[in-house]
N, C-alpha and C positions, 0 to 999 in steps of 0.2 A: 643491410650494410652495418657492419660493426663500426660505430662512430666513436669519436672522441667522447660521445655522449650516449648512443643507443644503437639499434639494429634496424636495417631495412632489408627485406628479402628479395632476391632476384627471381625473374620468370624466364622460361625458355624462350630463346629467339626463334622466330619462324621463318623470316625472310632470308636467312643466311644460305640455306640450301638453294633457294631460288636464285640468289646472287651467283652461286657457284655454277648452277646450270646455265644461267644467262651468259656468263663469261666464258664458259667452257672449262674443262678440267685441265689444269696445267700438271705436268709431270711432278714438279715440285721436288720435295725431299722424300726419299723412299722410307726412311725411318726417322723417329724423333732424334736419334743420335746424329743424324746428318744435318739437322737444322743449325745454322750458324748461331753462336752465342758468344758474347764478350762482355767485358766491363767497359762501361761508357767513360768518356773523357772526364766526367765529373767525379769519378771514383765511387759513385753510389748507385748508378743506374745499371741494371742488368739488361743488356740488349739482346733480344732474341728474334731471329728472322732475317729475311733477305734485305740487304741494303737497298735493293732496287724496288722494294715494295711500294705501292702507290700510297699507302696510308700507314701512319705511325699511331699506335694506340698506347697511351700512358696508363699503366695499371698499378694501383696502390693496394698492397695486400699485407696482412699480418698472418703468419703461418698458424697462429692459434685461433684465428677468427672463424667462428662457425658459419657466418654468412659468406666468407670467402670460400670455405669448403663447399657450401651449397652452390655457389656460383660456378666453381670449377667442376663439380661432379654432376650437378643437376640443371644448372642454368646455362647461360650463353658461353661459358668458358670452353665447352667442347667445340662450339662453332668458331670461337676465336682461335682456338688451337688449330683447327682445320684450316682456317684462313692463313695462319702463320705457316703451317706446313706446306700449303700449296703456293706460297710466295706472294700472296696478296697483301699481307699485313706484317709489319714489324712491331713487336711489343717491347715497350720499355717498362721494366718492373722496378718499382721502389718498394723495398721490403721494410715494413714497420715492425715495431716490437712493443708498442705502447700497452698492450694487454697485460704484460707482466706487471706493470705498475698498477693497473686496475684490479687485477685478480690475485696478485702475489706469485712468487716463483720466478723462473727465468726460462721457461720453455720457448717463448717466442725468440728470445735472444739466441738460445742454443740452436734453434731451427734455422734462423737467418744465417748464423755462423756456418752451419752445415751446408746450407744452400750455396754460400759463397765458396766453400771448400769444393763443392761439386762443380761449380763453375770453373775452378782452377783445373779440374780434371775433364772439362768439356762434357759434363754430364748434368748440367743444371736442369735442362728441360725434362729429362727422364726422372730425376730425383724430385723435382717440383711436382710432377704428376703423382708419384708414389706417395709423397707426404700428404697431399690433400686427399688422396683416396683412402688413406689410413690415419687421418687426423684424430688424435685423442680428444675426449671431451675437454673443452676449454677450462673447466673448473678443476680438472685433474692435474694440470701441468705435466702432461705425459711425455713431452719432448725431452726425454733424458738422453744422456750420451748413449746408453745401451740401446734404447729404442731407435735412435737415429742411425746407429750402426747396423742394427737389424734391418731397418728399412733400406739402407744403402746396399745391403747384400742382394736386394732384389733388382739392382741396376747393374747390368753386366759391365765390368771393367772399372767400377767406382771404388770398391774397397781396396785398400793398400796402405802402406805405412804413411804416405803423405796425407791422404784423406783422413785416415783414422786418427793420426796425431793432431791434425787441425781441429777435428771434432772434440777430442778429449782435452785439448789445451786452450780452446777458444782462440785459436790463432788469429781469427779475423774480427776480434772485438772492436778494433778501430772502425772497421767497415760497418759493423752492427750499429755502433753509436752514430756514425755519420749518416747512415741510411735512415735511422729514426729521426735525426735532426732534419734531414731533407723532407721527410714526410710531414713533420710538425711545421715546417716553414712553407709547405706547399699550400695550394688552394683546396686540397682534399679535406673534407670534413670527417672522413672515416674510411673504413675498408669494407668491402671492395669499392674503389672509385675508379671509373674509367673516363679518360679524357681523349678527345680527338681535336687536334689543333688548339690545345690549351683550354678547351671548353668541355665541361663535364656533360655527359650524355645520359641522363636517367632513362631515356627512351630505349637504351640497350635492354633494359629489363622488360620492355614491352614488345621486343622482337623487331627493332628497327635498326640494328647494327649495320645491315647492308646499305642503308640509305647514306651512311657516312663514309663508305668505302670508296676511295677514288680508284680510277682505272690504273692497275699496276703498270709499271714501265715495260714489263715483258710483253704485254699485249700489243703495245705500239711497235714492238720489234718483230711481231709475227708477219 
């Protein structure tokens, strides 16, 4: 975890696949582009997934955070993504940018702004995946406008005058600032932090995410 003070590393979840097998495989969403995404009523939360999901997971991340990148690409992030895609989980993202203050530069802020711009184009999920798969070293401050636009070119339908202009002009600066304030005022001590029911679950790192997943509403309708 990249904390307001240090780092804790995640470990792959094991029981998520068992959970999916036990519950049966729902058709869910055919592609990442089909997963519902929206801005929460608070103006800072990015809401991803089925509103009928049995469980809501709160996830705090800083785009520049290497522990977040490890979580997303090597840890339980893949399982969390799969649970979201099959409709079992809805994820609430709070996007922090505190690493800019610790390391210098403004890469976190630029990346959060770009993610908000992607949300406006209904491409947050896909762009989020691309950014973490290609995250620059945190010390390099590599989330430049040109880099972000280059990465956006890998997401079908994202590039255009609206998105490009929002990236280059920091259109969503107010969102970036409000999201960082939401993170600072939260119970999260750093990133990545995952909470279920308002309770942080460090057990996620040991492979116990499935233990906290409630039965999705769609199962009761079968």
